[in-house]
N, C-alpha and C positions, 0 to 999 in steps of 0.2 A: 816877232817879237813880242806880240802882247801875253804868250803864255809864258814868259818870264814872271810876269805879275804872280802869276800863280804857283811860284817856288816858295817852298816853307823849309823851315828846320825841321818840320815834322816826315819830309821826303828823306832825311837821312837817317840811317840806322845809327843805334848806339856806338858799334863799331868804327863806322865812317867818321862819326863827329870825334872819336876819341884817336882815330889814325890823324885827322887834319891838325887836332889840338897838337899832337905828338911830333908831327912833320914840320908844323912852324916852330916849334921848339926846337927840335933837332937843328934844322936849315939856321937857324935865327944864332944857335950856340958855335955851331960847325962853321960857319961860313961868317961869321962874326956881322951878320945882317941885323942890326936892331929892329928894323920896320918889323920881320918877321915875327921876335918874339912881342911887339909891341902889338901886333895884330891877334897872337895865340891870347896875351894878357885881356885885350878886350872882350874876343870873342867870350872866354871864361869868364869875365870879370859881368859881363851881360847876363849869359846865361845862368850865370849864380843867382843875380837880381831877381831874374825871372822866376827862376825855381825856390827863390828864397832857400839858398845852400852858402856853405861856405866853399871857397872854391877846394880844399881838400875832400870835404863832404862830396861834392860834385864829380872830381876827378876820380874818387874811390868807387862810387857808385857807377860810373861808366866803363872801369875798368873792371868791375865783377861783376857787370850786366850784358857785355860784350861779346 
């Protein structure tokens, strides 16, 4: 279990990150599960804070560079 401490966002490709975000959004909207939308929003919000970008800039970057 100690190896889980070494997992980081750096281990995810931009494509994988975009797929996770899109999957959370799709599932939240189509299954009406608010928790999935909240999780997607929290992840994007945190990553935007870390990268000092807006949500649109961040998602556009992932889409164009995946």
